[in-house]
C-alpha positions in Angstrom: 81.4 50.5 113.9 84.0 50.5 111.1 87.1 52.5 111.7 88.0 55.5 109.6 91.8 55.1 109.2 92.1 58.4 107.4 90.6 60.3 110.4 92.8 58.3 112.8 96.0 59.3 111.0 94.9 62.9 110.5 94.2 63.1 114.3 97.8 62.2 115.0 99.1 64.9 112.7 96.6 67.5 114.0 97.7 66.8 117.5 101.2 67.8 116.6 100.2 70.9 114.6 97.9 72.1 117.4 100.9 72.0 119.8 102.7 74.3 117.4 105.0 71.5 116.1 105.4 70.4 112.5 106.1 66.7 112.9 108.2 66.5 109.8 110.8 68.8 111.3 113.2 66.8 113.4 114.2 68.3 116.7 117.4 66.2 117.0 120.6 66.5 115.1 120.7 64.7 111.8 122.4 61.3 111.9 124.5 60.8 108.8 123.0 58.1 106.7 120.2 57.4 109.2 117.5 59.9 108.8 115.0 58.3 106.3 112.8 55.6 108.0 113.4 52.3 106.4 112.6 48.6 107.0 115.5 47.2 109.0 115.0 43.7 107.6 114.9 44.7 103.9 116.5 48.2 104.0 113.5 49.3 101.9 112.6 53.0 102.7 109.2 53.8 103.8 107.3 56.4 101.7 104.6 59.1 101.9 102.7 59.5 105.1 104.6 56.7 106.8 107.8 58.7 106.8 106.1 61.4 108.9 104.3 59.0 111.2 107.5 57.1 112.0 109.3 60.4 112.7 106.5 61.2 115.2 107.0 57.9 116.9 110.8 58.5 117.0 110.2 61.9 118.6 107.8 60.6 121.2 109.9 57.7 122.2 113.5 59.2 121.8 114.5 56.5 119.4 117.7 57.3 117.6 117.6 55.0 114.6 114.7 55.2 112.1 114.8 51.4 111.5 111.6 49.4 111.9 110.4 45.9 111.2 107.4 43.8 111.9 107.0 41.3 114.7 107.5 38.4 112.3 110.5 40.0 110.6 112.2 40.4 114.0 111.9 36.7 114.5 113.0 35.9 111.0 116.4 37.7 111.4 117.1 36.0 114.7 115.7 38.5 117.3 112.4 39.3 119.0 110.2 42.2 120.0 110.4 42.7 123.8 107.3 41.7 125.7 105.0 44.6 126.5 106.3 46.9 123.6 103.7 48.8 121.7 104.1 49.0 117.9 103.6 51.9 115.5 100.8 51.8 112.9 101.9 52.4 109.3 99.7 52.2 106.2 99.6 51.2 102.6 96.9 51.5 99.9 95.6 48.3 98.5 93.8 48.5 95.2 90.5 46.5 95.2 88.9 45.5 91.9 85.1 45.5 92.1 82.2 45.3 89.7 81.3 48.7 88.3 77.6 49.2 89.2 77.4 52.2 86.9 78.5 50.3 83.8 76.0 49.5 81.0 73.5 46.8 81.8 74.9 44.4 79.1 78.5 44.8 80.4 78.8 42.2 83.1 82.6 42.3 83.0 83.0 46.0 83.7 85.1 46.7 86.8 86.6 49.6 88.6 89.4 50.0 91.1 88.8 51.3 94.7 91.8 52.3 96.8 91.5 50.9 100.4 93.8 52.0 103.2 95.2 49.1 105.2 97.3 49.2 108.3 100.0 47.1 109.8 102.3 47.3 112.9 106.0 47.9 113.0 108.5 48.1 115.9 111.7 50.2 116.2 114.9 48.2 116.6 115.2 49.8 120.0 112.1 47.8 121.0 113.8 44.5 120.1 116.4 42.1 121.5 118.8 39.8 119.8 118.8 41.6 116.4 122.1 41.2 114.5 124.3 44.3 114.1 123.7 44.4 110.3 120.0 45.0 111.0 120.4 47.6 113.8 123.2 49.7 112.4 123.0 51.4 109.0 126.1 52.2 106.9 128.2 54.8 108.6 128.7 58.1 106.7 131.2 60.7 107.7 129.5 63.8 109.1 129.8 66.9 107.0 130.8 70.5 107.9 127.5 72.4 108.4 129.1 75.7 107.8 130.2 74.9 104.3 128.5 74.0 101.1 128.0 70.3 100.5 129.3 68.9 97.1 126.8 66.1 96.9 123.8 68.4 97.7 125.1 71.0 95.2 125.5 68.4 92.5 121.9 67.3 93.1 120.6 70.9 92.8 122.6 71.3 89.6 121.4 68.0 88.1 117.8 69.2 88.3 118.6 71.9 85.6 116.3 74.2 87.6 117.0 77.9 87.0 118.2 78.7 90.6 119.3 82.3 91.0 121.3 82.8 94.2 122.1 86.2 95.7 118.6 87.7 95.8 117.0 88.9 99.0 114.2 86.3 99.3 113.5 82.7 98.6 110.6 82.0 96.2 109.6 80.3 93.0 108.1 82.3 90.1 105.8 79.9 88.1 105.3 82.4 85.3 109.0 82.8 84.6 110.0 79.4 85.9 112.9 80.3 88.1 113.8 80.0 91.8 115.2 82.9 93.8 117.4 82.2 96.8 119.4 84.5 99.1 123.2 84.1 98.9 124.5 81.1 100.8 126.3 83.3 103.4 122.9 85.0 104.2 121.7 81.7 105.8 122.3 80.7 109.4 124.1 77.6 108.2 124.2 75.1 105.3 121.2 73.2 106.7 119.0 76.3 106.4 120.2 76.9 102.9 119.6 73.4 101.6 116.2 72.9 103.3 115.1 76.2 101.8 116.4 75.2 98.4 114.6 71.9 98.6 111.4 73.6 99.6 111.5 75.9 96.5 112.4 72.9 94.3 109.3 71.2 95.7 107.3 74.1 94.2 109.3 74.0 91.0 108.2 70.4 90.4 104.6 71.6 90.3 105.1 73.7 87.2 102.8 72.9 84.3 105.7 71.4 82.3 106.5 69.0 85.1 104.0 67.5 87.6 101.4 70.2 86.8 100.0 71.1 90.3 97.8 74.1 90.9 100.2 77.0 91.5 97.8 79.8 90.4 95.9 80.3 93.7 98.5 82.2 95.5 98.9 83.6 99.0 96.2 83.3 101.6 94.1 80.7 99.8 93.4 77.1 101.1 94.8 75.7 97.9 98.0 77.5 98.3 98.3 76.3 101.9 98.0 72.8 100.5 100.8 73.5 98.0 103.0 74.9 100.8 102.4 71.6 102.7 103.5 69.6 99.7 106.7 71.7 99.4 107.4 71.5 103.1 107.1 67.7 103.0 109.1 67.4 99.8 111.9 69.4 101.5 111.7 67.2 104.6 112.0 64.0 102.6 115.1 65.4 100.7 116.6 66.7 104.0 116.4 63.2 105.4 118.1 61.8 102.3 121.0 64.4 102.4 121.4 64.3 106.2 120.2 67.9 106.5 118.5 69.3 109.6 115.3 70.7 108.1 113.6 73.8 109.4 110.0 75.0 109.1 109.9 77.4 106.1 106.4 78.9 106.8 105.3 78.6 110.4 102.5 81.0 109.6 100.8 78.2 107.7 100.3 76.0 110.7 96.9 77.4 111.5 95.9 77.0 107.8 97.1 73.4 107.8 95.1 72.7 110.9 92.0 73.9 109.1 92.9 72.1 105.9 93.3 68.8 107.8 90.2 69.4 109.9 88.0 70.0 106.9 89.4 67.0 104.9 90.7 63.9 106.6 92.4 62.8 103.4 94.3 66.0 102.8 97.4 64.9 104.6 97.5 61.7 102.5 97.1 63.7 99.3 99.9 66.1 100.4 102.3 63.3 101.3 101.6 61.5 98.1 102.2 64.6 96.0 105.4 65.4 98.1 106.7 61.9 97.5 106.0 62.3 93.8 107.9 65.6 93.8 110.9 64.1 95.6 110.9 61.1 93.4 110.7 63.3 90.3 113.8 65.2 91.4 115.6 62.0 92.3 114.7 60.7 88.8 116.3 63.7 87.1 119.4 63.3 89.2 119.7 59.6 88.5 119.2 60.2 84.8 122.0 62.9 84.8 124.3 60.5 86.7 123.6 57.8 84.2 124.3 60.1 81.2 127.6 61.3 82.8 128.7 57.7 83.4 128.0 56.8 79.7 129.9 59.9 78.5 132.9 59.0 80.7 
């Protein structure tokens, strides 16, 4: 019997949600510069669903560094995976080009692309011996004061050019008027709560029709809106990891809806992580463009 990788991955996420845990919210303190899972051999960050899956593995095994590599990569850098260690499955989509059976009979060259989910196994650096220090330890970054605003994160928010109105009573995004409302900074428990909330609302902001054009019309209580909330939650989680922010669950009330969403559609989690990655990348792109323009002006 062929395996359904989509169902297997979804089952891992559902298990966490059914226990009342959002697996993209880290239960440990943020480690400056070491929150986003990346390949320890190449320093290339993982993306999409793999970020969440590797966070789950870290939580389950109490690994402190989100640095992973394959069995072969461990050997190539001079180390080895310890005997008996179990790896973590991660996934990528391979595009297969096949003949289009629905094409006109006289068009023998017509093809179409089919996405195929493939898996491979990685190991955390804690599961290995003999790895050089440059592979194990990421660049050290000085911890920030979590009771104060962060200049780098604030610059990122400003660079998006989003209409963010601080000082209001609640946090929300209004698509019809294209602005984000946030309570005043002092109203939050700490800076982490402020920035994770801001990143969540920015996630919604990317879905506006003038940007990534996601469905923001079906509002509260609908399955479609629950899916959009999942996209914003994941976008916030990805940005929190990048800015060394301890994320917090914005809408715990949606957990039951997310369970139904993933139970009904085994590909819903992949869709949500893909859209969340696109949202985070969109925001990073704006920030990088702003930085580039500032450098030219200087």
